C-alpha positions in Angstrom: 0.0 0.1 0.1 1.5 3.3 -0.8 1.0 6.5 1.2 0.1 9.7 -0.5 1.0 12.9 0.8 -1.8 15.1 0.0 -1.7 19.0 0.5 -4.2 18.7 3.0 -2.0 16.3 4.8 1.0 18.5 4.6 -1.1 21.6 5.6 -2.5 19.7 8.6 1.3 18.5 9.5 2.2 22.4 9.3 -1.1 23.5 11.2 -0.2 20.9 14.2 3.3 22.1 14.1 2.3 25.9 14.2 -0.2 25.2 17.0 2.1 23.5 19.2 4.8 26.0 18.8 1.9 28.9 19.7 1.0 27.2 22.6 4.5 26.7 23.8 5.1 30.4 23.7 1.8 30.8 25.3 2.9 28.6 28.2 6.2 30.5 28.4 4.3 33.8 28.4 1.9 32.5 31.2 5.1 31.2 33.4 6.7 34.5 32.8 3.5 36.4 34.0 3.0 34.4 37.2 6.6 33.1 38.2 9.3 35.3 36.7 7.6 38.7 36.5 6.5 39.0 40.1 10.4 38.5 41.2 11.6 40.7 38.5 9.6 43.5 39.4 9.2 43.2 43.1 11.5 45.8 44.5 12.5 48.2 41.5 14.9 48.6 40.9 16.9 46.4 43.3 15.0 43.3 41.9 16.6 44.0 38.6 20.1 43.1 39.6 18.9 40.0 41.4 17.0 39.0 38.2 20.1 39.8 36.0 22.3 37.7 38.3 19.6 34.6 38.0 19.7 35.1 34.3 23.4 35.2 33.9 23.4 31.9 31.8 20.1 32.1 29.8 17.1 34.1 29.8 13.9 35.1 28.0 15.8 36.5 25.1 17.7 33.2 24.6 14.2 31.5 24.2 11.6 33.8 22.5 13.3 35.1 19.6 14.1 31.5 17.9 10.9 29.7 18.9 9.0 32.8 17.8 11.0 32.8 14.2 9.9 29.1 14.2 6.4 29.9 15.0 6.2 32.7 12.0 7.8 30.1 9.4 5.6 27.3 10.3 2.7 29.5 10.4 3.3 31.0 7.1 3.8 27.4 6.0 0.3 26.4 7.3 -1.3 29.3 5.6 0.3 29.0 2.4 -0.4 25.2 2.3 -4.1 25.7 3.3 -4.8 28.8 1.3 -7.6 27.1 -0.9 -9.7 26.0 2.3 -11.5 29.4 2.9 -12.7 27.8 6.1 -9.1 27.3 7.5 -7.3 30.3 5.7 -8.8 33.1 7.6 -8.3 31.8 11.1 -4.8 30.7 10.5 -4.0 33.9 8.7 -5.5 36.1 11.4 -3.5 34.0 14.0 0.0 34.5 12.3 -0.6 38.2 11.4 -1.7 38.6 15.2 1.5 36.8 16.2 3.6 38.9 13.8 2.1 42.5 14.5 1.1 42.2 18.0 3.7 39.9 19.5 6.7 40.7 17.1 6.4 43.9 16.5 5.0 44.8 19.8 8.4 43.4 21.6 10.6 45.1 19.1 9.2 48.5 19.3 7.6 48.5 22.9 9.4 45.8 25.0 12.9 45.8 23.8 13.5 49.6 24.6 12.2 49.1 28.1 14.5 46.2 28.9 17.4 48.4 27.5 16.4 51.0 30.3 15.9 48.6 33.1 18.7 45.9 32.6 21.4 47.7 30.4 21.3 50.9 31.5 19.6 50.9 34.8 20.2 53.2 37.8 23.7 54.2 35.8 21.5 56.1 33.3 18.2 56.6 34.9 16.7 57.6 38.1 14.8 55.1 40.4 11.5 57.0 39.2 12.2 56.5 35.7 13.1 52.8 36.3 9.5 52.4 38.2 7.6 54.1 35.6 9.3 51.8 33.0 8.8 48.8 34.7 4.9 49.9 35.3 4.7 50.4 31.3 6.4 47.2 30.6 4.1 45.0 33.1 1.0 46.9 31.3 2.2 46.1 28.0 2.7 42.7 29.0 -0.9 42.0 30.1 -1.7 43.2 26.2 0.9 40.6 24.9 -0.4 37.7 27.3 -3.9 38.6 25.5 -2.3 38.7 22.2 -0.7 35.2 23.0 -4.2 33.9 24.1 -5.9 35.0 21.0 -3.3 33.9 18.8 -3.2 30.1 20.1 -7.1 30.3 20.1 -7.5 31.4 16.5 -4.7 28.7 15.5 -6.6 25.8 17.3 -9.7 26.8 15.5 -7.8 27.2 12.4 -6.4 23.6 12.8 -9.8 21.9 14.1 -11.2 23.2 10.8 -8.2 21.7 8.8 -8.7 18.3 10.9 -12.1 18.3 9.8 -11.2 18.9 6.0 -8.7 16.2 6.2 -11.2 13.8 7.7 -13.7 14.7 5.1 -11.3 14.2 2.2 -10.1 10.7 3.7 -13.5 9.6 3.8 -13.9 10.3 -0.1 -10.9 8.5 -0.9 -11.5 5.1 -2.7 -10.5 2.2 -0.3 -7.4 0.7 -1.3 
């Protein structure tokens, strides 16, 4: 018996990889929200140094950029391969666009400059008041990032469910071997 890899099956495989990766990202963001950030922002600016000491070997910047890029690549693959399926296309496309616009662009233009202020420049270049304000802005922005990550994962999940339904329907229509 010969296995045929159809476009739908390949789209489903990419969709599953994309969903898996955005769920990992969501889990990491939830972990940061409730475990890491309360420690980082406990007593600004003193807690910044404690956090930097703890993350001396590896930190969020070692994890999020490569995993985020993998999510973008697999998401684009899933959208491209499922483009013919209107019921799937818009869910996955919305998820990938939200990932790129709200998570990546928000990180580059909002979070990264604040990370520089808090963790690289610190009290050597900024007053405690500026650092506390920056920390507050970062934390408020992070709630947007968390909500966006939840929405990205939910959209991907719906898209993959619809894609799964399509694969099952096409499998039922295949002639028996």
